[in-house]
C-alpha positions in Angstrom: 98.0 110.2 112.3 94.4 109.2 112.7 92.4 112.2 114.0 89.1 110.7 114.9 88.1 110.8 118.6 86.5 107.4 119.4 86.7 104.6 122.0 85.7 106.8 125.0 87.6 109.9 124.0 91.0 108.4 123.2 92.6 108.5 119.7 93.2 105.1 118.2 97.0 105.2 118.6 96.9 106.2 122.3 96.4 102.5 123.3 97.9 99.5 121.6 95.7 96.4 121.7 98.3 93.9 120.4 101.9 93.7 119.2 103.3 91.0 116.9 106.7 90.4 115.2 105.1 90.2 111.7 101.6 91.4 110.8 100.1 90.2 107.4 97.2 92.1 106.0 95.1 89.7 103.8 94.6 85.9 104.1 94.3 85.2 100.4 96.7 83.1 98.4 99.6 85.6 99.0 99.0 86.1 102.7 98.7 82.5 103.7 101.6 81.5 101.5 103.9 84.1 103.0 102.9 83.1 106.6 103.6 79.4 105.8 107.0 80.2 104.1 108.0 82.4 107.1 107.2 79.6 109.5 109.1 77.1 107.4 112.2 79.2 107.7 111.6 80.5 111.3 109.3 78.1 113.3 107.7 79.9 116.2 107.8 83.3 114.7 105.0 85.5 116.1 102.7 86.2 113.1 99.3 87.7 113.0 97.1 87.6 109.9 94.3 90.2 109.5 91.3 89.2 107.4 87.5 89.3 108.1 86.6 86.6 105.6 85.2 83.2 106.8 86.0 81.4 103.5 89.2 81.0 101.5 88.8 80.6 97.8 90.9 78.9 95.1 90.1 81.6 92.5 91.9 80.0 89.5 89.3 77.3 89.7 86.3 79.5 89.0 87.0 79.4 85.2 86.6 75.6 85.5 83.4 76.0 87.5 82.0 78.2 84.8 82.6 75.5 82.3 81.1 72.6 84.3 84.5 71.0 85.0 84.8 71.7 88.8 81.9 71.8 91.3 81.9 75.1 93.2 82.9 73.3 96.5 86.1 72.3 94.8 87.3 75.9 95.1 86.4 76.9 98.7 87.5 75.9 102.2 86.9 77.5 105.6 89.5 80.1 106.5 90.2 78.4 109.8 91.2 75.2 108.0 93.9 76.7 105.8 95.6 79.1 108.1 99.0 77.8 109.2 99.1 76.4 112.8 100.4 79.0 115.3 99.4 82.0 113.3 97.1 84.4 115.1 94.0 85.3 113.1 92.5 88.7 113.6 89.1 88.4 112.0 88.5 92.0 111.3 89.0 94.6 108.5 91.8 97.1 108.3 90.8 100.8 108.5 94.1 102.6 108.1 97.9 102.3 108.1 100.2 104.3 110.4 103.6 103.3 109.0 105.5 106.0 110.8 104.4 104.4 114.1 104.5 100.8 112.9 100.8 100.4 113.5 97.7 99.1 111.7 94.3 100.6 112.8 91.5 98.1 112.6 87.7 98.6 112.3 86.5 99.6 115.7 89.8 101.6 116.3 91.7 98.7 117.7 95.5 99.2 117.1 98.0 96.4 116.2 101.7 97.2 116.1 104.3 95.3 114.2 108.1 95.0 113.6 107.5 94.0 110.0 104.4 94.4 107.9 103.3 92.4 104.9 100.5 93.9 102.8 98.5 91.6 100.5 94.8 92.2 100.6 94.2 91.6 96.9 92.4 94.1 94.7 88.9 95.5 94.5 86.4 94.3 91.9 84.4 97.5 91.2 81.0 96.0 90.3 79.4 99.4 90.7 81.9 100.9 88.2 79.6 99.7 85.4 76.2 101.3 85.5 73.4 98.8 86.1 75.7 95.7 86.3 75.4 95.0 90.1 71.6 95.1 89.9 71.4 92.4 87.2 74.2 90.0 88.0 73.0 86.5 88.3 69.9 87.0 86.3 68.8 88.3 82.8 71.6 86.3 81.3 74.3 88.4 83.0 77.1 86.5 84.8 80.8 86.6 85.7 83.4 84.0 86.6 85.0 86.6 88.8 82.6 85.7 91.6 82.2 82.3 93.4 78.4 82.5 93.5 78.1 83.5 89.8 80.4 81.0 88.1 77.8 78.2 88.3 75.3 80.6 86.6 77.8 80.9 83.8 77.7 77.2 83.2 73.9 77.2 83.4 73.7 79.9 80.8 76.2 78.2 78.5 74.1 75.0 78.6 70.9 76.8 78.0 72.0 78.9 75.0 71.2 77.3 71.7 71.3 80.5 69.6 71.6 84.2 69.8 74.4 86.6 70.8 77.0 86.0 73.5 79.0 89.0 74.6 82.2 88.7 76.7 83.8 91.8 78.1 87.3 92.7 79.4 88.0 96.0 81.3 91.1 98.1 81.1 94.3 96.8 82.7 95.4 96.0 85.3 93.1 93.2 86.2 93.2 90.0 88.1 94.2 87.2 85.6 94.1 89.1 82.3 93.4 85.9 80.4 90.3 85.0 82.4 87.7 86.9 80.3 88.7 85.0 77.2 89.1 81.7 79.0 85.4 81.9 79.7 84.7 82.6 76.1 86.8 79.8 74.7 85.3 77.1 77.0 81.8 78.4 76.3 82.4 78.2 72.5 83.9 74.8 72.8 80.7 73.5 74.6 78.5 75.1 71.9 80.7 73.5 69.2 80.4 70.0 70.8 76.6 70.5 71.1 76.4 71.5 67.4 74.9 74.9 68.1 78.0 77.1 67.6 76.9 78.2 64.1 73.7 79.7 65.7 75.6 81.8 68.2 77.2 85.2 67.5 80.2 85.5 69.9 81.5 89.1 70.6 84.7 89.7 72.6 84.7 93.3 73.6 88.1 94.2 75.0 88.9 97.7 76.4 92.5 97.1 75.3 94.1 97.0 71.9 95.4 93.5 71.7 94.1 90.0 72.4 96.9 89.1 74.9 99.8 91.1 76.3 102.6 88.7 75.4 102.7 88.4 71.6 104.2 84.9 71.4 100.9 83.4 72.5 98.6 85.3 70.2 99.0 83.1 67.1 97.7 80.0 68.9 94.8 82.1 70.4 93.9 83.5 67.0 93.5 80.0 65.6 90.7 79.4 68.2 89.2 82.9 67.5 88.9 81.9 63.9 87.7 78.4 64.6 84.9 79.6 66.9 84.1 82.5 64.6 84.6 85.0 67.4 84.2 88.7 66.5 87.0 90.8 68.2 86.0 94.3 69.2 89.1 96.1 70.6 89.0 99.5 72.4 85.4 98.6 73.6 84.9 99.3 77.4 81.7 98.1 79.0 80.1 101.2 80.7 76.5 100.2 81.4 74.2 97.2 81.3 70.4 97.1 81.0 69.5 93.6 82.3 65.8 93.6 81.6 66.3 94.9 78.1 69.4 92.7 77.6 71.5 95.5 76.3 75.2 96.3 76.9 76.7 99.7 76.2 80.4 100.2 75.4 82.5 103.3 75.2 84.4 102.8 71.9 87.7 104.6 71.2 88.8 105.2 67.6 92.3 105.5 66.1 91.9 109.2 65.5 91.2 109.8 69.2 87.5 110.2 68.9 85.1 108.3 71.1 81.5 107.2 70.9 79.2 104.6 72.4 77.7 101.5 70.9 75.0 99.3 72.4 74.9 95.6 71.8 71.9 93.3 72.4 72.8 90.0 74.2 71.3 86.7 75.2 74.3 86.0 77.4 76.7 88.6 78.9 79.9 87.5 80.7 80.9 90.8 82.3 84.2 91.6 84.0 84.3 94.7 86.2 87.0 97.3 86.4 89.5 96.7 89.1 91.6 98.8 91.4 93.4 98.7 94.7 91.2 98.4 97.8 89.9 101.7 99.2 91.9 101.5 102.4 95.1 101.0 100.4 94.4 103.8 97.9 94.0 106.5 100.6 97.0 105.2 102.7 100.6 106.4 102.9 101.6 103.1 101.2 100.1 103.9 97.8 101.6 105.4 94.7 99.8 108.0 92.6 97.6 105.3 91.0 96.6 103.8 94.4 98.7 100.6 94.4 101.2 99.7 97.1 104.5 101.2 96.0 107.2 98.5 96.1 110.6 97.8 94.6 109.7 95.3 91.8 112.6 93.0 92.7 112.7 92.8 96.5 109.0 93.7 97.0 110.0 96.0 99.8 108.1 99.3 100.1 110.1 102.2 98.5 109.7 104.4 101.5 109.1 102.2 104.6 111.9 99.6 104.9 110.0 97.3 107.3 107.0 97.0 105.0 106.7 94.5 102.1 103.8 93.8 99.7 102.9 91.1 97.2 100.0 89.8 95.2 97.4 91.9 93.4 97.7 95.1 95.5 101.1 96.1 94.3 102.3 98.4 91.5 104.6 95.8 90.0 104.1 95.1 86.3 103.7 91.4 86.5 100.5 89.6 85.7 98.2 89.6 88.7 97.8 85.8 89.1 98.1 83.1 91.8 101.2 81.9 90.0 102.8 85.2 90.6 101.9 85.2 94.3 103.3 81.7 94.5 106.6 82.9 93.2 106.5 86.1 95.3 105.7 84.6 98.7 109.1 82.9 99.3 110.9 86.1 98.2 109.0 88.2 100.7 109.4 85.5 103.4 113.2 85.5 102.8 113.4 89.3 102.7 111.3 89.8 105.9 113.7 87.5 107.7 116.7 89.4 106.3 115.1 92.6 107.7 114.8 90.8 111.1 118.5 89.8 111.0 117.6 86.1 110.8 118.9 85.6 107.2 121.5 87.2 105.0 121.0 88.1 101.3 118.0 89.7 99.8 116.0 87.5 97.3 114.7 88.8 94.0 111.4 88.4 92.2 111.8 88.2 88.4 108.2 89.1 87.5 107.1 85.5 86.8 103.4 85.0 86.1 101.5 82.2 84.5 98.1 82.1 82.7 96.8 78.7 81.6 94.6 79.8 78.7 91.8 77.2 78.5 91.2 77.3 74.7 89.0 74.1 74.7 88.0 71.4 77.1 91.1 69.2 77.3 93.7 71.7 75.9 95.5 74.8 77.3 97.9 77.4 75.9 100.2 77.6 78.9 101.5 81.2 79.0 104.4 81.8 81.3 106.5 85.0 81.3 108.6 87.4 83.3 108.8 91.1 83.5 108.9 92.6 80.0 107.0 89.7 78.5 110.1 87.4 78.4 109.0 83.8 78.1 109.7 81.6 81.1 108.6 78.0 80.4 108.6 75.6 83.4 108.8 72.6 81.2 111.0 71.5 78.2 109.4 72.3 74.8 109.1 68.7 73.9 106.9 68.1 76.9 104.8 71.3 76.9 105.2 73.9 74.3 103.5 76.8 75.9 102.9 78.6 72.6 100.7 75.7 71.4 97.6 74.1 72.8 98.5 71.2 75.0 96.6 68.3 76.6 99.3 67.9 79.2 98.9 71.5 80.2 95.1 70.8 80.7 96.0 67.9 83.0 98.3 70.3 84.9 95.4 72.7 85.4 92.7 70.2 86.2 94.5 67.6 88.3 97.9 68.9 89.5 97.6 72.6 90.3 94.7 72.4 92.8 96.6 70.1 95.2 99.8 72.1 94.6 97.8 75.1 95.8 96.1 73.6 98.8 98.8 71.2 99.9 101.9 73.0 98.6 101.7 76.7 98.3 99.5 77.2 101.4 101.7 74.9 103.4 105.0 76.6 102.7 106.2 73.9 100.3 108.1 75.9 97.7 108.1 73.4 94.8 110.0 75.0 91.9 109.7 78.4 93.4 112.7 78.6 95.9 113.8 82.2 96.0 117.0 83.3 94.3 119.4 85.7 96.0 121.1 88.6 94.1 124.2 86.4 93.6 122.1 83.7 91.9 122.1 81.2 94.8 118.8 79.6 95.7 117.9 79.8 99.4 
């Protein structure tokens, strides 16, 4: 129970400001998709979405912005324009969860009660987790496609660089879209190759992990590009500090014998990716596991302790890749299972761990990685059309032309093209 005494001497839970059938925390890709899928199945359902943001972003497009393919405006719309009609928008941040009382406490100590709760606020990009990074972002050659306002600066730097050292970093897992750090690198290298300056640029990929990509089947195709672009792979290198004015990046380096040291690299361009974790209000809540992520059943996405709470997207402790494609597959599952909990539908649906990462290896070609829990390949297309383990121009067409409208006009509208949830007996709903 919240112990603070505020609001004229009453505790937050003494007075309830609003009650809704379903409350959704987070209006990102996951939250809006769940709301739309719920209303598709149960029109008129009383749903409230809690999110303080004014703008909704198509984050998968930021890689393309950083390569000069999309304009930034292509990836942003006002929140009001994308929320499903009939959903009540509570434009405020969440302060705490009170699952024993079916309540969410908002900033300002307003209290909202629910019958079912869906938690999907995304994750936290910890820019301050790397010493000196926040102060130098957007200048001194330091950029990141993980932020809307910085992706254009990535493209600016790529065009300006004619020689020198380009460093691309990747933090420890889990992170949002694990392929994004190297997507930026490949597209940058492809531009430098087309401009005839690649031979003048030393590209370093400093990865805190031990492998290039977590699903081995896609590594051979990626390694062909690593060799073609003459990229130097530095595994077990975690970015820990940045000196922007001096243009130096320092990495903690782990060795096979267990020893550690630090190495400092000069750079002319640094594409930095911050460490990532669950949002603070999730990590300190009763919903979190020991690592701070929302603790859910990996199949039903129902909370392991609180039966009327579900979660999806980047905030959960499921082992799938944290991508928009995963949220697209999870949203109908959660919508179905929320309505089962309400007695509207019968039969729990199952999420199989599907995730997708279109690895942009050059302008015009993509290695389309699709996989389930455990790294099992899960291609959406026949191999003769798109072989996901090989670079494909059709996969690029999918990324550039098809997926954006699928996102805006399909996923966010409750249109479940190719992602209808499957029940435990194998029947699609």
